[in-house]
All heavy atoms as an XYZ file, in Angstrom:
721
protein
N      17.279      0.870    -63.235
C      17.767      2.135    -63.732
C      18.609      2.869    -62.695
O      19.412      3.711    -63.052
C      16.587      3.020    -64.152
C      15.884      2.543    -65.404
S      16.908      2.603    -66.844
C      16.642      4.246    -67.395
N      18.425      2.570    -61.421
C      19.165      3.325    -60.407
C      20.668      3.064    -60.490
O      21.460      3.969    -60.243
C      18.631      3.047    -59.006
O      18.707      1.679    -58.694
N      21.083      1.848    -60.861
C      22.516      1.605    -61.042
C      23.040      2.478    -62.179
O      24.133      3.044    -62.078
C      22.788      0.136    -61.342
C      22.612     -0.765    -60.146
C      22.891     -2.205    -60.483
O      23.762     -2.520    -61.288
N      22.149     -3.109    -59.867
N      22.260      2.594    -63.234
C      22.657      3.437    -64.361
C      22.819      4.885    -63.911
O      23.782      5.558    -64.288
C      21.615      3.375    -65.476
C      21.471      2.000    -66.091
O      22.135      1.057    -65.704
N      20.581      1.892    -67.052
N      21.886      5.377    -63.117
C      21.931      6.767    -62.659
C      23.111      7.009    -61.723
O      23.761      8.057    -61.792
C      20.620      7.143    -61.970
C      19.461      7.246    -62.932
C      18.171      7.551    -62.203
C      17.001      7.611    -63.161
N      15.739      7.807    -62.455
N      23.399      6.066    -60.861
C      24.540      6.204    -59.952
C      25.844      6.186    -60.752
O      26.736      7.008    -60.521
C      24.522      5.096    -58.868
C      25.832      5.056    -58.095
C      23.350      5.317    -57.922
N      25.941      5.286    -61.711
C      27.122      5.214    -62.576
C      27.294      6.530    -63.341
O      28.387      7.100    -63.379
C      26.969      4.041    -63.547
C      28.041      3.951    -64.609
C      29.312      3.481    -64.303
C      27.768      4.315    -65.928
C      30.292      3.385    -65.280
C      28.739      4.219    -66.909
C      29.999      3.752    -66.579
O      30.962      3.654    -67.546
N      26.214      7.020    -63.931
C      26.282      8.267    -64.691
C      26.654      9.435    -63.774
O      27.450     10.294    -64.138
C      24.952      8.547    -65.401
C      25.026      9.693    -66.370
C      26.053      9.466    -67.479
O      26.151      8.385    -68.041
N      26.812     10.490    -67.789
N      26.090      9.451    -62.575
C      26.414     10.506    -61.613
C      27.888     10.501    -61.245
O      28.520     11.559    -61.147
N      28.454      9.319    -61.065
C      29.878      9.210    -60.750
C      30.727      9.716    -61.916
O      31.708     10.427    -61.716
C      30.236      7.768    -60.387
C      31.656      7.510    -59.918
C      32.024      8.367    -58.706
C      31.847      6.034    -59.585
N      30.327      9.386    -63.118
C      31.062      9.882    -64.285
C      30.950     11.406    -64.383
O      31.903     12.075    -64.775
C      30.550      9.213    -65.556
C      30.992      7.744    -65.620
C      30.750      7.133    -66.950
C      31.822      7.608    -67.887
N      31.955      6.831    -69.099
N      29.803     11.950    -64.011
C      29.594     13.405    -64.076
C      30.473     14.176    -63.098
O      30.785     15.333    -63.338
C      28.122     13.738    -63.837
C      27.226     13.351    -64.998
C      25.757     13.434    -64.675
O      25.382     13.787    -63.527
O      24.951     13.133    -65.581
N      30.881     13.530    -62.010
C      31.779     14.216    -61.065
C      33.239     13.860    -61.340
O      34.087     14.012    -60.473
C      31.402     13.959    -59.584
C      31.518     12.486    -59.195
C      30.020     14.513    -59.279
C      31.409     12.218    -57.696
N      33.500     13.393    -62.546
C      34.881     13.147    -62.957
C      35.313     11.701    -62.930
O      36.499     11.403    -63.086
N      34.389     10.776    -62.669
C      34.734      9.362    -62.670
C      35.310      8.847    -61.367
O      35.602      7.674    -61.228
N      35.457      9.751    -60.402
C      35.928      9.337    -59.079
C      35.525     10.385    -58.059
O      35.268     11.532    -58.382
C      37.437      9.134    -59.067
C      38.247     10.379    -59.341
C      39.733     10.088    -59.334
O      40.243      9.611    -60.356
O      40.358     10.329    -58.290
N      35.443      9.934    -56.823
C      35.089     10.835    -55.737
C      34.696     10.038    -54.518
O      34.768      8.804    -54.511
N      34.291     10.741    -53.496
C      33.846     10.061    -52.282
C      32.356      9.781    -52.386
O      31.646     10.390    -53.202
C      34.108     10.915    -51.034
O      33.296     12.091    -51.101
C      35.569     11.285    -50.901
N      31.901      8.877    -51.542
C      30.468      8.588    -51.532
C      29.679      9.834    -51.126
O      28.574     10.039    -51.621
C      30.152      7.410    -50.591
O      30.746      7.636    -49.309
C      30.673      6.100    -51.153
N      30.244     10.660    -50.286
C      29.575     11.903    -49.888
C      29.422     12.836    -51.078
O      28.340     13.406    -51.297
C      30.346     12.604    -48.753
O      30.435     11.716    -47.644
C      29.661     13.890    -48.334
N      30.486     12.980    -51.863
C      30.416     13.836    -53.054
C      29.374     13.315    -54.041
O      28.607     14.097    -54.612
C      31.784     13.914    -53.732
C      32.819     14.653    -52.934
C      34.236     14.466    -53.457
O      34.519     13.480    -54.170
O      35.067     15.332    -53.127
N      29.339     12.003    -54.225
C      28.375     11.416    -55.141
C      26.957     11.607    -54.632
O      26.065     11.993    -55.393
C      28.676      9.929    -55.353
C      27.692      9.195    -56.260
C      27.650      9.814    -57.656
C      28.040      7.716    -56.331
N      26.736     11.359    -53.355
C      25.391     11.532    -52.793
C      24.940     12.980    -52.914
O      23.780     13.241    -53.236
C      25.362     11.057    -51.346
C      25.484      9.544    -51.240
C      25.584      9.090    -49.825
N      24.325      9.393    -49.159
C      24.016      8.995    -47.948
N      24.884      8.295    -47.258
N      22.863      9.299    -47.419
N      25.839     13.932    -52.662
C      25.485     15.350    -52.814
C      25.096     15.663    -54.252
O      24.109     16.352    -54.513
C      26.645     16.245    -52.376
C      26.881     16.233    -50.877
O      26.012     15.733    -50.128
O      27.960     16.710    -50.457
N      25.870     15.141    -55.189
C      25.583     15.368    -56.610
C      24.225     14.775    -56.991
O      23.426     15.416    -57.675
C      26.696     14.771    -57.474
C      26.430     14.865    -58.941
N      26.452     16.057    -59.624
C      26.120     13.910    -59.857
C      26.158     15.842    -60.901
N      25.962     14.531    -61.066
N      23.964     13.543    -56.551
C      22.700     12.888    -56.878
C      21.516     13.610    -56.239
O      20.441     13.698    -56.841
C      22.727     11.422    -56.455
C      23.714     10.532    -57.216
C      23.785      9.153    -56.577
C      23.344     10.434    -58.692
N      21.709     14.138    -55.035
C      20.638     14.898    -54.368
C      20.296     16.153    -55.147
O      19.122     16.534    -55.245
C      21.053     15.281    -52.948
O      21.118     14.151    -52.129
N      21.317     16.815    -55.694
C      21.082     18.015    -56.501
C      20.440     17.666    -57.840
O      19.544     18.366    -58.300
C      22.400     18.750    -56.742
C      22.969     19.401    -55.501
C      24.347     20.010    -55.744
O      24.726     20.206    -56.916
O      25.037     20.278    -54.743
N      20.898     16.586    -58.461
C      20.410     16.204    -59.781
C      18.989     15.638    -59.730
O      18.192     15.874    -60.627
C      21.357     15.184    -60.404
C      21.004     14.840    -61.821
C      22.078     14.019    -62.474
C      21.618     13.706    -63.899
N      22.674     13.273    -64.743
N      18.690     14.897    -58.667
C      17.374     14.266    -58.509
C      16.781     14.671    -57.156
O      16.682     13.845    -56.239
C      17.501     12.738    -58.587
C      18.139     12.233    -59.846
C      19.446     11.767    -59.839
C      17.439     12.226    -61.042
C      20.051     11.291    -60.995
C      18.035     11.750    -62.210
C      19.339     11.286    -62.187
N      16.374     15.941    -57.009
C      15.934     16.430    -55.698
C      14.676     15.753    -55.145
O      14.480     15.711    -53.938
C      15.689     17.922    -55.942
C      15.473     18.051    -57.403
C      16.294     16.965    -58.042
N      13.851     15.196    -56.004
C      12.619     14.550    -55.550
C      12.758     13.040    -55.432
O      11.775     12.334    -55.304
C      11.469     14.891    -56.505
C      11.174     16.379    -56.532
O      11.350     17.040    -55.488
O      10.782     16.888    -57.599
N      13.997     12.553    -55.470
C      14.253     11.117    -55.457
C      14.997     10.723    -54.183
O      15.699     11.526    -53.580
C      15.099     10.750    -56.680
O      15.528      9.419    -56.612
N      14.862      9.455    -53.811
C      15.607      8.913    -52.675
C      16.886      8.212    -53.141
O      17.538      7.540    -52.347
C      14.745      7.914    -51.877
O      14.345      6.852    -52.746
C      13.526      8.592    -51.279
N      17.230      8.384    -54.400
C      18.393      7.702    -54.976
C      19.658      7.912    -54.155
O      20.410      6.968    -53.913
C      18.619      8.175    -56.411
C      19.801      7.560    -57.155
C      19.646      6.045    -57.269
C      19.940      8.184    -58.529
N      19.900      9.123    -53.699
C      21.120      9.408    -52.929
C      21.178      8.584    -51.648
O      22.256      8.239    -51.182
C      21.200     10.896    -52.610
N      20.008      8.255    -51.091
C      19.962      7.496    -49.835
C      20.487      6.076    -49.990
O      20.978      5.491    -49.033
C      18.530      7.455    -49.286
C      18.019      8.823    -48.911
O      18.840      9.715    -48.634
O      16.785      9.005    -48.897
N      20.337      5.495    -51.156
C      20.815      4.120    -51.340
C      21.892      4.014    -52.415
O      22.128      2.951    -52.987
C      19.657      3.154    -51.593
C      18.711      3.509    -52.712
C      18.937      3.061    -53.992
C      17.578      4.277    -52.470
C      18.077      3.367    -55.020
C      16.699      4.601    -53.492
C      16.960      4.129    -54.765
O      16.090      4.455    -55.784
N      22.595      5.106    -52.680
C      23.657      5.121    -53.689
C      24.780      4.145    -53.351
O      25.314      3.477    -54.248
C      24.210      6.535    -53.853
N      25.141      4.030    -52.079
C      26.237      3.128    -51.704
C      25.847      1.677    -52.009
O      26.672      0.896    -52.498
C      26.630      3.302    -50.221
C      27.652      2.257    -49.799
C      27.180      4.699    -49.979
N      24.592      1.334    -51.781
C      24.124     -0.005    -52.118
C      24.269     -0.263    -53.617
O      24.726     -1.318    -54.039
C      22.662     -0.169    -51.678
C      22.083     -1.489    -52.090
O      21.558     -1.603    -53.197
N      22.161     -2.476    -51.213
N      23.894      0.714    -54.429
C      24.013      0.566    -55.883
C      25.487      0.512    -56.303
O      25.845     -0.213    -57.222
C      23.300      1.704    -56.612
C      21.800      1.740    -56.378
C      21.161      0.391    -56.698
N      19.731      0.403    -56.483
C      19.118     -0.135    -55.445
N      19.816     -0.727    -54.493
N      17.813     -0.104    -55.331
N      26.347      1.255    -55.607
C      27.776      1.189    -55.894
C      28.319     -0.211    -55.617
O      29.158     -0.717    -56.357
C      28.538      2.226    -55.066
C      28.388      3.671    -55.504
C      28.968      4.600    -54.449
C      29.033      3.907    -56.860
N      27.852     -0.841    -54.547
C      28.293     -2.213    -54.228
C      27.890     -3.166    -55.357
O      28.649     -4.061    -55.732
C      27.692     -2.691    -52.907
C      28.249     -1.993    -51.708
C      29.648     -2.458    -51.420
N      30.158     -1.742    -50.261
C      31.417     -1.602    -49.991
N      32.338     -2.129    -50.781
N      31.824     -0.928    -48.938
N      26.686     -2.976    -55.896
C      26.244     -3.819    -57.006
C      27.114     -3.581    -58.234
O      27.465     -4.522    -58.950
C      24.769     -3.550    -57.316
C      23.853     -3.996    -56.199
C      22.415     -3.550    -56.406
O      22.139     -2.580    -57.096
N      21.495     -4.263    -55.771
N      27.468     -2.326    -58.462
C      28.345     -2.001    -59.586
C      29.751     -2.566    -59.371
O      30.408     -3.004    -60.316
C      28.398     -0.488    -59.803
C      27.113      0.152    -60.323
C      27.206      1.669    -60.252
C      26.820     -0.314    -61.737
N      30.185     -2.581    -58.119
C      31.501     -3.151    -57.810
C      31.509     -4.657    -58.106
O      32.476     -5.187    -58.652
C      31.873     -2.889    -56.354
C      33.274     -3.364    -56.009
C      33.672     -3.064    -54.569
O      32.842     -3.252    -53.657
O      34.817     -2.643    -54.372
N      30.428     -5.337    -57.758
C      30.333     -6.774    -58.034
C      30.398     -7.065    -59.529
O      30.872     -8.116    -59.943
C      29.028     -7.337    -57.457
C      29.017     -7.408    -55.945
C      27.665     -7.835    -55.383
O      26.771     -8.228    -56.169
O      27.504     -7.757    -54.157
N      29.931     -6.122    -60.336
C      29.950     -6.277    -61.796
C      31.274     -5.847    -62.407
O      31.458     -5.946    -63.609
C      28.818     -5.452    -62.420
C      27.455     -5.967    -62.069
C      26.359     -5.084    -62.623
C      25.041     -5.784    -62.350
N      23.957     -4.910    -62.108
N      32.199     -5.322    -61.585
C      33.486     -4.889    -62.087
C      33.453     -3.525    -62.760
O      34.323     -3.214    -63.565
N      32.475     -2.714    -62.422
C      32.303     -1.411    -63.052
C      32.992     -0.305    -62.253
O      33.531      0.632    -62.825
C      30.795     -1.092    -63.218
C      30.578      0.280    -63.815
C      30.114     -2.163    -64.065
N      32.975     -0.420    -60.923
C      33.622      0.565    -60.059
C      34.487     -0.151    -59.037
O      34.330     -1.346    -58.793
C      32.595      1.475    -59.316
C      31.710      2.217    -60.286
C      31.775      0.695    -58.316
N      35.391      0.594    -58.421
C      36.220      0.089    -57.319
C      35.961      0.982    -56.126
O      36.036      2.212    -56.222
C      37.701      0.130    -57.717
C      38.645     -0.247    -56.602
C      38.538     -1.716    -56.268
C      39.554     -2.073    -55.189
N      39.031     -2.952    -54.192
N      35.659      0.379    -54.989
C      35.392      1.116    -53.757
C      36.539      0.881    -52.786
O      36.896     -0.265    -52.504
C      34.064      0.670    -53.111
C      32.901      0.871    -54.089
C      33.813      1.429    -51.809
C      31.581      0.291    -53.602
N      37.106      1.964    -52.279
C      38.165      1.885    -51.274
C      37.513      1.964    -49.898
O      37.133      3.035    -49.440
C      39.151      3.034    -51.470
C      40.268      3.024    -50.430
O      40.301      2.118    -49.571
O      41.103      3.946    -50.477
N      37.383      0.801    -49.265
C      36.745      0.714    -47.951
C      37.619      1.241    -46.820
O      37.153      1.402    -45.703
C      36.390     -0.737    -47.620
C      35.331     -1.293    -48.544
O      34.463     -0.537    -48.986
O      35.386     -2.509    -48.828
N      38.883      1.498    -47.101
C      39.788      1.921    -46.038
C      39.686      3.417    -45.747
O      40.252      3.893    -44.773
C      41.236      1.562    -46.389
O      41.673      2.310    -47.502
N      38.985      4.151    -46.587
C      38.827      5.590    -46.373
C      37.430      5.892    -45.839
O      36.502      5.118    -46.027
C      39.059      6.351    -47.683
O      38.088      5.984    -48.635
N      37.305      7.020    -45.157
C      36.004      7.456    -44.672
C      35.833      8.909    -45.048
O      36.634      9.729    -44.616
C      35.899      7.308    -43.143
O      36.185      5.958    -42.796
C      34.531      7.661    -42.651
N      34.849      9.290    -45.858
C      33.923      8.375    -46.543
C      34.655      7.565    -47.605
O      35.784      7.874    -47.967
C      32.908      9.332    -47.182
C      33.625     10.625    -47.340
C      34.627     10.695    -46.224
N      33.977      6.507    -48.067
C      34.582      5.631    -49.061
C      34.927      6.419    -50.323
O      34.211      7.310    -50.733
C      33.644      4.495    -49.450
C      33.270      3.558    -48.335
C      32.058      2.888    -48.360
C      34.113      3.331    -47.255
C      31.697      2.013    -47.350
C      33.766      2.454    -46.242
C      32.556      1.808    -46.292
O      32.205      0.948    -45.298
N      36.030      6.053    -50.943
C      36.428      6.643    -52.227
C      36.059      5.652    -53.330
O      36.289      4.448    -53.196
C      37.931      6.909    -52.239
C      38.367      7.633    -53.457
C      39.410      8.708    -53.105
N      39.639      9.570    -54.242
C      38.930     10.673    -54.499
N      37.981     11.041    -53.700
N      39.190     11.400    -55.548
N      35.481      6.170    -54.401
C      34.980      5.326    -55.486
C      35.587      5.793    -56.806
O      35.694      6.994    -57.049
C      33.441      5.414    -55.587
C      32.914      4.443    -56.623
C      32.790      5.171    -54.249
N      35.954      4.822    -57.652
C      36.541      5.122    -58.954
C      35.860      4.249    -60.011
O      35.673      3.046    -59.793
C      38.059      4.827    -58.964
C      38.669      5.079    -60.330
C      38.771      5.627    -57.902
N      35.498      4.841    -61.137
C      34.993      4.076    -62.273
C      36.172      3.315    -62.877
O      37.211      3.909    -63.163
C      34.362      5.003    -63.338
C      34.059      4.227    -64.614
C      33.101      5.661    -62.815
N      36.027      2.003    -63.050
C      37.092      1.221    -63.678
C      36.649      0.667    -65.032
O      37.451      0.096    -65.748
C      37.610      0.095    -62.751
C      36.491     -0.846    -62.323
C      38.324      0.684    -61.558
C      36.968     -2.047    -61.506
N      35.377      0.831    -65.372
C      34.876      0.411    -66.686
C      34.159      1.596    -67.317
O      32.970      1.811    -67.095
C      33.942     -0.788    -66.553
C      33.472     -1.329    -67.897
O      33.743     -0.688    -68.933
O      32.815     -2.387    -67.907
N      34.908      2.363    -68.103
C      34.331      3.542    -68.753
C      33.365      3.194    -69.872
O      32.665      4.065    -70.374
C      35.444      4.427    -69.336
C      36.186      5.183    -68.262
O      35.540      5.619    -67.287
O      37.414      5.338    -68.387
N      33.319      1.946    -70.265
C      32.486      1.539    -71.398
C      31.272      0.714    -70.992
O      30.664      0.065    -71.840
C      33.337      0.745    -72.407
C      34.464      1.577    -72.951
O      34.273      2.742    -73.291
N      35.647      1.000    -73.006
N      30.926      0.732    -69.699
C      29.766     -0.041    -69.247
C      28.511      0.499    -69.914
O      28.252      1.700    -69.905
C      29.650      0.019    -67.723
C      28.580     -0.856    -67.160
C      28.486     -2.208    -67.287
C      27.464     -0.461    -66.357
N      27.381     -2.672    -66.602
C      26.742     -1.612    -66.031
C      27.019      0.770    -65.891
C      25.588     -1.591    -65.263
C      25.867      0.799    -65.116
C      25.160     -0.374    -64.807
N      27.732     -0.388    -70.511
C      26.522      0.012    -71.231
C      25.323      0.216    -70.320
O      24.299      0.723    -70.745
C      26.158     -1.037    -72.288
C      27.151     -1.055    -73.432
O      27.783     -0.013    -73.686
O      27.293     -2.113    -74.063
N      25.439     -0.206    -69.091
C      24.313     -0.067    -68.175
C      23.331     -1.215    -68.309
O      23.499     -2.129    -69.110
N      22.306     -1.130    -67.505
C      21.250     -2.136    -67.523
C      20.223     -1.682    -68.549
O      19.818     -0.519    -68.564
C      20.602     -2.265    -66.134
C      21.652     -2.738    -65.134
C      19.417     -3.203    -66.172
C      21.185     -2.721    -63.706
N      19.802     -2.585    -69.397
C      18.828     -2.236    -70.424
C      17.543     -1.732    -69.776
O      17.093     -2.258    -68.756
C      18.528     -3.436    -71.310
C      19.725     -3.842    -72.136
C      19.405     -5.004    -73.025
C      20.655     -5.357    -73.802
N      20.605     -6.632    -74.432
N      16.970     -0.710    -70.362
C      15.776     -0.068    -69.803
C      14.629     -1.055    -69.632
O      13.926     -1.035    -68.631
C      15.347      1.084    -70.704
C      14.256      1.927    -70.099
C      13.978      3.159    -70.925
O      14.858      3.639    -71.641
O      12.845      3.649    -70.826
N      14.440     -1.959    -70.588
C      13.333     -2.914    -70.487
C      13.504     -3.841    -69.294
O      12.540     -4.211    -68.645
C      13.202     -3.756    -71.766
O      14.455     -4.381    -72.048
C      12.784     -2.900    -72.942
N      14.740     -4.186    -68.989
C      15.009     -5.034    -67.837
C      14.898     -4.236    -66.541
O      14.340     -4.700    -65.555
C      16.408     -5.655    -67.957
C      16.851     -6.572    -66.833
C      15.932     -7.785    -66.757
C      18.279     -7.019    -67.050
N      15.412     -3.027    -66.548
C      15.435     -2.203    -65.343
C      14.049     -1.758    -64.906
O      13.803     -1.556    -63.726
C      16.316     -0.983    -65.565
N      13.128     -1.605    -65.836
C      11.807     -1.091    -65.490
C      10.726     -2.159    -65.499
O       9.551     -1.856    -65.591
C      11.448      0.056    -66.436
C      12.368      1.234    -66.228
C      11.959      2.459    -67.014
O      10.953      2.398    -67.753
O      12.635      3.479    -66.860
N      11.113     -3.408    -65.339
C      10.122     -4.480    -65.316
C       9.385     -4.494    -63.980
O       9.854     -3.940    -62.992
C      10.798     -5.823    -65.562
C      11.666     -6.274    -64.405
C      12.466     -7.519    -64.769
N      13.190     -8.038    -63.656
C      14.348     -7.589    -63.202
N      14.904     -6.558    -63.765
N      14.946     -8.145    -62.179
N       8.232     -5.114    -63.967
C       7.467     -5.256    -62.729
C       8.182     -6.225    -61.808
O       8.786     -7.200    -62.250
C       6.059     -5.808    -63.011
C       5.173     -4.801    -63.708
O       5.383     -3.598    -63.490
O       4.291     -5.228    -64.470
N       8.121     -5.943    -60.524
C       8.681     -6.883    -59.565
C       7.690     -7.061    -58.432
O       7.272     -6.080    -57.836
C      10.020     -6.397    -59.003
C      10.703     -7.473    -58.220
C      11.416     -8.455    -58.866
C      10.580     -7.543    -56.841
C      12.024     -9.472    -58.152
C      11.179     -8.561    -56.130
C      11.906     -9.519    -56.794
N       7.285     -8.230    -58.135
C       7.656     -9.443    -58.858
C       7.031     -9.446    -60.249
O       6.020     -8.778    -60.464
C       7.105    -10.562    -57.986
C       5.999     -9.947    -57.206
C       6.352     -8.497    -57.046
N       7.631    -10.176    -61.176
C       7.096    -10.201    -62.541
C       5.666    -10.707    -62.567
O       5.282    -11.576    -61.784
C       8.028    -11.166    -63.279
C       9.243    -11.263    -62.432
C       8.812    -10.983    -61.027
N       4.889    -10.122    -63.467
C       3.513    -10.573    -63.650
C       3.532    -11.952    -64.300
O       4.295    -12.178    -65.248
C       2.753     -9.600    -64.553
C       2.590     -8.207    -63.955
C       1.633     -8.202    -62.780
O       0.654     -8.984    -62.780
O       1.878     -7.415    -61.842
N       2.706    -12.879    -63.800
C       2.668    -14.203    -64.438
C       2.053    -14.085    -65.836
O       1.146    -13.294    -66.054
C       1.801    -15.043    -63.511
C       1.016    -14.065    -62.716
C       1.815    -12.790    -62.665
N       2.590    -14.857    -66.751
C       2.041    -14.853    -68.102
C       0.772    -15.697    -68.131
O       0.646    -16.676    -67.401
C       3.067    -15.397    -69.092
C       4.274    -14.496    -69.213
C       5.231    -14.984    -70.278
O       4.799    -15.688    -71.200
O       6.419    -14.657    -70.158
N      -0.169    -15.274    -68.960
C      -1.419    -16.031    -69.095
C      -1.136    -17.383    -69.702
O      -0.408    -17.495    -70.673
C      -2.423    -15.284    -69.976
C      -2.928    -14.012    -69.317
O      -2.912    -13.958    -68.072
O      -3.351    -13.086    -70.027
N      -1.716    -18.409    -69.110
C      -1.557    -19.764    -69.649
C      -2.826    -20.133    -70.359
O      -3.919    -19.872    -69.885
C      -1.265    -20.754    -68.528
C       0.056    -20.498    -67.848
C       0.325    -21.509    -66.750
O      -0.312    -22.568    -66.748
O       1.168    -21.226    -65.904
N      -2.696    -20.744    -71.500
C      -3.879    -21.151    -72.259
C      -4.040    -22.635    -72.255
O      -3.193    -23.387    -72.097
C      -3.782    -20.619    -73.695
C      -3.864    -19.125    -73.698
C      -3.855    -18.602    -75.119
O      -4.325    -19.284    -76.046
O      -3.386    -17.479    -75.301
């Protein structure tokens, strides 16, 4: 779910911004969460999926949503136990 929240947070600040702006927004939106601390890691995962583009040449990094129609990670998949519980064998 954290990738979904980071993606949604980026869209909430206009679909683009710096990692600092995004982290500030996430800190305000989720004050009791550590999500802002690992937002850049989640952005890298989103970049690998082709959802965002990160400009590494700027400091702080500039990020842009490139897939406005990303459906996110399904809740059932995102909230599964890790490691997965073994299924009972009969």
